[in-house]
N, C-alpha and C positions, 0 to 999 in steps of 0.2 A: 504494499501499500503507500503509495507517495505522500510526500508531506502535506499537499493540497487536500488530498482525499482524506486524511487523518481530520485533519481541521474542519472539512466540512461534513464529516460523519455525525449523526446524531446518536446520543445514547440516552437510554429511558432507564430512568431509576425510580423505585416506587418505595413507599414506606410510610412510616406513621412521624407526623411531623412534631418535632420535639416541642414545640412550643402549643399548637393548638390541639393536638391529640386526635387529629384527623387524618385519614390514609389521603397521601396525595401522589401524583406522578410528575417527575422533573425531568423535562427535557433538556439534554446539555447539547450544545453544537459549538464549535469552535473555541472550546475552552470556558465557555460561559454557559449559564443558565437562559435558557431560550425561553423556559415557560415553566410556570408551576400550576398544576390544575388538581382539583379535587379528584377522586376516584367516584366513579358512577354508580348508581346501585346495580347495574348491569354487570359490575366486576363482582358480586356474590360474596362470598364470604372470605375472600381473599386478604382483607385487611387485618384478619386474626393470625395470619403467619406471618406478616410483615415485619422487619424489622425497623426500629426507629432511625430518623434521618436528620440530620443535622448539620450546621455549617461546621467547617473544620475549625479546630481549637487554634488559639493564637497565644503565644506565650512570651511575654515581653522578657522573661529572665530564666534563660538556661545557662548553668556553666558548665555542662557536661552531661553524659549520658552513657550508661551501660560499659562502663570502663575508659569512654573516650572523654578526655579533659580538654576544654578550650583554654587551661591556664596552667598546666605543666608543660614546659618546652624541655626538647624540642617535640613538636607535632607537627604532622604533614597536612597539606591540603585534602589528601586522599582520605585522612581521617575525618576530617570536617564534612567531608561528601558521607563517609560511612554513617556518621552521627546523624546527619540529616535526614537521610533516609531510613536509618534506624526509627526516628521519632514518628515516622507515619503511621508505626504499627499501634501508637500512642494516640492517634488521631490529630496530632499537631500538624496542621498544613502550612503554619508560617510561624517562624521565632525569630528571637533576638539571641546570638549566641553572647553568652556575657562574660567579659574578661575583668578580672576583679584586680584588687591592689597588688602592685609589684613594681619592679623597677620600672622607669620611663622606657629604658630598650626593651625590656620584656613585653612591655604592653605594645610598642611599636610592632616588633616581631610578630606577636599574636593577631594583631589586627591584619597585617600583611598577609599572613597564613590566611585567615578567612577570606581576605580578598581575593587571593590566589585560588581558593576552592569556589568561589562564586564564577570567577573568570573561566575556570577550567569546566565547570558542570553546569549545564543549563538548569537542570533539575534543582540542585543546591541553589543557584541564583535565585529560582523562584521561590525556593522555601525559606530562604533566609531575609527577612524582611530590611535587617540591619543589624548594627552591632551595639551593643549596651556596654558601655564602660562603666563598672561600678568601682568608684575610688579613683585615684589614689586621694582625692581631695576630700577626703573624709574627717570625722573627729578622730585627734589622735588619743582621747581618753578611753580607758578600760571600760568595756560594758556599751559604750557607744559605738567603739571600734569593731565590736563584734569578735570574729575569728579571723579580722584581716591582718597581717602582719604590720606592726607597728614600725618597723624598720622602713617601711616604704610609703609612709603616710606622709602627705605635703600638702602644700598650700596651692591653690589653683594657679596654673601657668598657662596662659593662653598660647605663648609660642609652641611649649610641648605638646599642648592638645591638638593645634595646627600640624604638629609632626606626624601625632597618631592619625589624624585625619587622612592626611596625604598616604600615609601607608595603607589606610583601609579603603583608599579610593572613594572617599567621600561616604562610605557607608555607615559611619557613626551616626546614629540617630537618637539614642539615649546616653545621658551622663548623669550617674549618681553621683551627687557631692553633700557637704555640708556646709551651710551659708555662716559658718561661724568664723571664718576666716576673714581677714582684712580684705576690702576691695571685692569681695565675692559678688555683689550686687553688680559690678561692672563686667566681670567675667560670665555670669550668667545672661546678662543682656547680649553680649556677643555670642554666645551658644545660639540663644533663643532666636536672634538675628539671622544665624547661618542656618537655622531649620533644625536643629538639635533640641530634643525634649530635654529639659533638666529637671532631673526629679531629686527631690531631698531625701537623704538616708544616711545612716549611720551618723547621727547628728548629735552634738550637745548645744545647738544653737539656741539664742533667748528667744522669745516670743517675736520681739522687735525685729530680731535676724530674720526670722521666717517671713514675717509680713513684708520686709524689704526685699527679699528673696522672689516672693509672690509678685511683687511691684514692677521687678526686674525681668520676670518672666518664668521663673519656676512653675511648673504645671502638673507635677505627680510627686506622689510620696512612695518611696521605696520601702517594700514589707513592711508598712507602719504597724508599729508596735514592736517590732523586732530591730535587731541592731541598736538596742536602748540600754541604758542603765539598769541594773537590777532594782535599784530604789532611786526615787527622783521625790520632788516637791510635788505634793498632791495637786497643788496650783498656785502658779501657772507652771505649765510645762511645754515640752516640744511636742507631745502626743496630742494634748488638748488643743495647742495652736494649729496644728495641720488638720486636724478633725473641723476647727472652726472657719478655715479658709475657703470659701466658696470655690476657689479657682483651682483649688488642688484637688485631682483625682488621687483615689487612694487605692495602692496594690496591697493585697494580704496573701500571706502564705496559709492557705486553710486545711492544712494537713492533719489537724488535730493534735499537734505537737508545739505548733509555734505560738498559737493564740488560744486562748481559754473560749468556749464557746461564748462565754458574756462579751468579750471584747469584739468576736467576731460579730454577733447580733448589733452592738451598739454601731460599729464602723457601718455595715449593710444599712442600718436604719439612717444613719447620719448623712451619709453619701450618697445613699439612693443610686440613681443612674451612673452616678460617678466612681462606683465600687467597682473593682476589677480584681480578677485572680491569678495569680502568678504561681510557677511551681518553685523555683529559685533552685531546682534539681542541679545537684552536683554529679561527678561522674559516677559515684557508687550508688546512684538509683539503678536499681536492677542487679545490684551485686549480693553477695551472700552476706549475712551478718558477720560481725566481727570487728578487730581494730585494723585501721589503716594508718598510713602517713601520707598527709596530704601536702599539698602547696599553702593551701588556704589558712589551716589551723595547727600543722602538725600531725601529731598523733590523735586519731578521732575514732570513735565508737558509734558502730552500727548495730543498734539493738534488733533482736528477732521482730519486735514490734515496728520496725521501720523508722526509728527516731535516731538521729544523727547528731553527736555532739562532742565537744572537745574531752581527750582522755582526762586531761589535768583538771577539768572543771565541768561536770556533767550539766550543769545549770546553764551553760553556755552553748547554744547549738552552732552547729556548722554547717547549715545550710541544710536542704532538703533531701531525702532520698527517695521522695515521692512526686509523681507526676500530676499534670492537671487533673486527669480522671480520677485520680484519688481524692482530691480535693472537693471534686465536684460530688463523688460519692459520699462524703464526709458532710457537708452542708446540707445534701437531701436528707441523708440519714439522721441526723441530728434536728432537723426540722428549722434550720436557719434559713433555708431557701428552697422553692421549689427546683425541678427539674429544668424548667425553662428558664428560672433567673440564673441558676447555678452555671447553666451551658452558655447563657449571654455574657456573664461575667468573665468567662472564659475563651471568648471567641470574638462575637460582633462586638462586644464594647471595646476590648483593647484595639481591634481593628479600625473601629471607627475613630478612637481617640487618636490613633496614629495616622489616621488619613489614609488608610489602606482600602483599596474597592473591597475588600473583603468584609468592610463594615456594613455593608447592605444585606449580606446574609443570604437566605433563600430567597431571593426574588429574581425576576427577570432583569437580564443584563447584568446581573454580578458574577464574579468569577466561580466558576465550579470548584469550589473547595468544600468538599462536601464528606461526611463521615456518615455509614450505616452501622448501627450498633444494637445489639438486645440487652436485655437487663436480665441477670440471673440472682434473684433476692435483691440486695442492695449493691450488688455488684454491675458494672458497665463493661462490656465487652465488644471492642470494636470488632467490626466483620470486614468492612473495607471502608477504604481512605482513598479520595479522589483529589488531585492536585491538579486545576486548571482543566478539568475533565478528565485527565487521565488517571486511569487505576495504577495505582502506585503501590497499594497493599492490599492483600486478603488474607484472611484468617485462612491455615491451612486445611481445618477441617472442613471449612466451608467449600474451598476450593476441590477438594476431594470429594 
């Protein structure tokens, strides 16, 4: 089949719409959704055997997956391609590989390798919506710094950031920093003007510093409630202030370990449609439980329950070892959100916030980034994943 023939081919998918609960037929042509129509009464009892159908998941923060790490150098462009394809089995159709606090040279090198992967493989280029740099312009304070290495934390430096952006081929789209540093507002304004989304995280900033950052263009909070001191003033503090800022969207890690249910409930209620879910998955996601040595936090422990923390201080988490599907399952199981809201916090909302076409969801004209899944008890099992209308993952037993 020629490229033109493949582009013009129509694929028809049927499933239970994740939000409406109604059976629908979706026609896909040229990598985009051509039509979404209800199944008619003439289709009989077919709906009872259909899987759910939903937009592909969009993860704004992935540090690695299934043994592949975007932060342990050296790594290769081939590894990035492999990781990007592996994520399709988790229903992730767009994501932001995340480079965390490291030496300036290491961040530049990592950004360059990810750019090489995008340049060398069209599928990877379509899946990587941008690069997220988390640090090193974060708080040097214990607790707020989280598991990031204190040796590399530093003040914002525009020339340095431009070097990273050049290495990335302009692909850095998100930068997490703390606005507690002098001249942070000027730096944030430059980033914002250049099209980079500035996110506040790993911070010990005062409320006024946070307000100044928002005025300068900061638009998001990175894993709100985490990367924080174990104790802080009851009020004011940087968590309340970020919650109170109407122009800040809030990302949360809803894996059941990072935030208590009550905190998730407050963030969801306060932020409403501005609440987003991320995985913050590290390369240990999908790996057996045990003790590991990582670049992020040195020795870490992954428990059988799936919790990842520093070996030296179990109270400090070292990222997440779970993907977005786990978070969706958690908030649905605990009644914090229905399936539609939980899925949208992990797909169309982050896509829309980042101005991706995928923010249109399951509508005519939108990219055909689609996941078909079933539910077994409170678990979600992806059956097929489509990227731009192309079947990129199919569960083996379904294939058989």
